[in-house]
C-alpha atoms as an extended CHARMM CRD file, in Angstrom:
* protein
*
        87  EXT
         1         1  ALA       CA           -132.6470000000      -67.9240000000     -114.0130000000  PROA      1               0.0000000000
         2         2  ARG       CA           -131.9860000000      -64.3910000000     -112.8170000000  PROA      2               0.0000000000
         3         3  GLU       CA           -134.2670000000      -62.9890000000     -115.5070000000  PROA      3               0.0000000000
         4         4  ALA       CA           -137.0410000000      -65.4070000000     -114.5040000000  PROA      4               0.0000000000
         5         5  ALA       CA           -136.6430000000      -64.4290000000     -110.8530000000  PROA      5               0.0000000000
         6         6  ARG       CA           -137.1220000000      -60.7790000000     -111.7020000000  PROA      6               0.0000000000
         7         7  ASP       CA           -140.2870000000      -61.6840000000     -113.6050000000  PROA      7               0.0000000000
         8         8  GLY       CA           -141.6520000000      -63.4980000000     -110.5590000000  PROA      8               0.0000000000
         9         9  ALA       CA           -141.2360000000      -67.0910000000     -111.7460000000  PROA      9               0.0000000000
        10        10  PRO       CA           -142.2890000000      -69.6130000000     -109.0860000000  PROA      10              0.0000000000
        11        11  GLY       CA           -139.3600000000      -70.9750000000     -107.0930000000  PROA      11              0.0000000000
        12        12  ALA       CA           -136.8950000000      -68.4210000000     -108.4770000000  PROA      12              0.0000000000
        13        13  SER       CA           -134.8420000000      -66.1770000000     -106.2160000000  PROA      13              0.0000000000
        14        14  ALA       CA           -134.5780000000      -62.4490000000     -106.8160000000  PROA      14              0.0000000000
        15        15  GLU       CA           -131.4790000000      -62.0780000000     -104.6410000000  PROA      15              0.0000000000
        16        16  GLU       CA           -129.3720000000      -60.9980000000     -107.6130000000  PROA      16              0.0000000000
        17        17  PRO       CA           -127.8330000000      -57.5390000000     -108.0610000000  PROA      17              0.0000000000
        18        18  LEU       CA           -129.6360000000      -54.8400000000     -109.9930000000  PROA      18              0.0000000000
        19        19  PRO       CA           -129.5670000000      -53.2500000000     -112.5310000000  PROA      19              0.0000000000
        20        20  LEU       CA           -129.3040000000      -56.0240000000     -115.0940000000  PROA      20              0.0000000000
        21        21  PHE       CA           -127.3250000000      -55.2600000000     -118.2590000000  PROA      21              0.0000000000
        22        22  THR       CA           -128.1930000000      -57.2140000000     -121.3700000000  PROA      22              0.0000000000
        23        23  SER       CA           -126.9550000000      -57.2570000000     -124.9270000000  PROA      23              0.0000000000
        24        24  CYS       CA           -127.0180000000      -59.7340000000     -127.8030000000  PROA      24              0.0000000000
        25        25  CYS       CA           -123.5480000000      -58.5740000000     -128.8040000000  PROA      25              0.0000000000
        26        26  PRO       CA           -120.7690000000      -60.9420000000     -127.6910000000  PROA      26              0.0000000000
        27        27  GLY       CA           -118.2570000000      -58.1370000000     -128.2950000000  PROA      27              0.0000000000
        28        28  TRP       CA           -120.0210000000      -55.9000000000     -125.7820000000  PROA      28              0.0000000000
        29        29  LEU       CA           -120.1410000000      -58.6800000000     -123.2050000000  PROA      29              0.0000000000
        30        30  LYS       CA           -116.4150000000      -59.3830000000     -123.6660000000  PROA      30              0.0000000000
        31        31  LEU       CA           -115.6490000000      -55.6660000000     -123.3490000000  PROA      31              0.0000000000
        32        32  VAL       CA           -117.4910000000      -55.4690000000     -120.0210000000  PROA      32              0.0000000000
        33        33  GLU       CA           -115.8260000000      -58.6410000000     -118.7170000000  PROA      33              0.0000000000
        34        34  GLU       CA           -112.3420000000      -57.3630000000     -119.5990000000  PROA      34              0.0000000000
        35        35  SER       CA           -112.6630000000      -53.6050000000     -119.0500000000  PROA      35              0.0000000000
        36        36  ALA       CA           -115.0620000000      -53.4560000000     -116.1110000000  PROA      36              0.0000000000
        37        37  PRO       CA           -115.0570000000      -56.8770000000     -114.3790000000  PROA      37              0.0000000000
        38        38  GLU       CA           -116.8470000000      -55.3660000000     -111.3740000000  PROA      38              0.0000000000
        39        39  LEU       CA           -119.9470000000      -55.1320000000     -113.5930000000  PROA      39              0.0000000000
        40        40  ALA       CA           -119.8720000000      -58.8430000000     -114.5370000000  PROA      40              0.0000000000
        41        41  PRO       CA           -122.4080000000      -59.8330000000     -111.8330000000  PROA      41              0.0000000000
        42        42  TYR       CA           -124.8700000000      -57.4420000000     -113.4820000000  PROA      42              0.0000000000
        43        43  LEU       CA           -124.6570000000      -59.0680000000     -116.9440000000  PROA      43              0.0000000000
        44        44  SER       CA           -127.6360000000      -61.0300000000     -118.1920000000  PROA      44              0.0000000000
        45        45  THR       CA           -127.1230000000      -64.7660000000     -118.6240000000  PROA      45              0.0000000000
        46        46  CYS       CA           -129.5650000000      -64.9630000000     -121.5520000000  PROA      46              0.0000000000
        47        47  LYS       CA           -128.2630000000      -66.4060000000     -124.7820000000  PROA      47              0.0000000000
        48        48  SER       CA           -128.4500000000      -64.3570000000     -127.9620000000  PROA      48              0.0000000000
        49        49  PRO       CA           -131.4680000000      -64.8200000000     -130.2440000000  PROA      49              0.0000000000
        50        50  HSD       CA           -129.1590000000      -66.6140000000     -132.7010000000  PROA      50              0.0000000000
        51        51  MET       CA           -128.1140000000      -69.1750000000     -130.0670000000  PROA      51              0.0000000000
        52        52  MET       CA           -131.6780000000      -69.6520000000     -128.8040000000  PROA      52              0.0000000000
        53        53  TYR       CA           -132.9800000000      -70.1990000000     -132.3350000000  PROA      53              0.0000000000
        54        54  GLY       CA           -130.2160000000      -72.7040000000     -133.0140000000  PROA      54              0.0000000000
        55        55  ALA       CA           -131.1360000000      -74.7100000000     -129.9110000000  PROA      55              0.0000000000
        56        56  VAL       CA           -134.8450000000      -74.7280000000     -130.8200000000  PROA      56              0.0000000000
        57        57  LEU       CA           -134.1070000000      -75.6190000000     -134.4370000000  PROA      57              0.0000000000
        58        58  LYS       CA           -131.8570000000      -78.5050000000     -133.4460000000  PROA      58              0.0000000000
        59        59  ARG       CA           -134.3090000000      -79.7510000000     -130.8130000000  PROA      59              0.0000000000
        60        60  PHE       CA           -137.4130000000      -79.8850000000     -133.0010000000  PROA      60              0.0000000000
        61        61  SER       CA           -136.3810000000      -80.0270000000     -136.6690000000  PROA      61              0.0000000000
        62        62  HSD       CA           -134.5180000000      -83.3350000000     -136.4480000000  PROA      62              0.0000000000
        63        63  GLU       CA           -137.8240000000      -85.0410000000     -135.5800000000  PROA      63              0.0000000000
        64        64  LEU       CA           -139.5700000000      -83.4410000000     -138.5720000000  PROA      64              0.0000000000
        65        65  LEU       CA           -136.6880000000      -84.3250000000     -140.8930000000  PROA      65              0.0000000000
        66        66  GLY       CA           -136.2990000000      -87.8360000000     -139.5300000000  PROA      66              0.0000000000
        67        67  VAL       CA           -132.5620000000      -87.4660000000     -138.8590000000  PROA      67              0.0000000000
        68        68  GLY       CA           -130.4400000000      -87.4050000000     -135.7220000000  PROA      68              0.0000000000
        69        69  ALA       CA           -130.0160000000      -84.0680000000     -133.9270000000  PROA      69              0.0000000000
        70        70  ASP       CA           -126.2740000000      -84.3010000000     -134.5880000000  PROA      70              0.0000000000
        71        71  ARG       CA           -127.0340000000      -83.9630000000     -138.3190000000  PROA      71              0.0000000000
        72        72  VAL       CA           -128.8960000000      -80.6520000000     -137.9660000000  PROA      72              0.0000000000
        73        73  HSD       CA           -126.7670000000      -77.5220000000     -138.4230000000  PROA      73              0.0000000000
        74        74  LEU       CA           -127.6120000000      -73.8370000000     -138.5080000000  PROA      74              0.0000000000
        75        75  CYS       CA           -125.5470000000      -71.6210000000     -140.7670000000  PROA      75              0.0000000000
        76        76  SER       CA           -125.9270000000      -67.8530000000     -140.4620000000  PROA      76              0.0000000000
        77        77  VAL       CA           -124.2730000000      -65.0510000000     -142.3790000000  PROA      77              0.0000000000
        78        78  MET       CA           -123.8590000000      -62.0510000000     -140.0880000000  PROA      78              0.0000000000
        79        79  PRO       CA           -121.8840000000      -58.8500000000     -140.4260000000  PROA      79              0.0000000000
        80        80  CYS       CA           -120.2080000000      -59.0300000000     -137.0180000000  PROA      80              0.0000000000
        81        81  VAL       CA           -117.0660000000      -61.1270000000     -136.6530000000  PROA      81              0.0000000000
        82        82  ARG       CA           -117.6180000000      -61.3510000000     -132.8650000000  PROA      82              0.0000000000
        83        83  LYS       CA           -120.4440000000      -63.8360000000     -133.5420000000  PROA      83              0.0000000000
        84        84  ARG       CA           -117.7290000000      -66.4270000000     -134.2380000000  PROA      84              0.0000000000
        85        85  GLY       CA           -117.5430000000      -66.9730000000     -130.4960000000  PROA      85              0.0000000000
        86        86  GLU       CA           -121.0930000000      -68.3020000000     -130.5500000000  PROA      86              0.0000000000
        87        87  ALA       CA           -120.2530000000      -71.0780000000     -133.0100000000  PROA      87              0.0000000000
């Protein structure tokens, strides 16, 4: 929502602190939350591309496959062990 507000989305409020820090790395986000909690309000609330793709895949592919959404799973092989937190 904060990102949409900054882009001028109708009905969104831009009363959030700036600058906005963003990263797709869950390790970086955890580091900021633990090491510099005063910066937490400045962290983006966007999901990682992996999580967004998983939600889209689950939402639309089950209809194409003719199965329930609970039967659709996304398996990714990634080099970073911090991605386990997104499972």
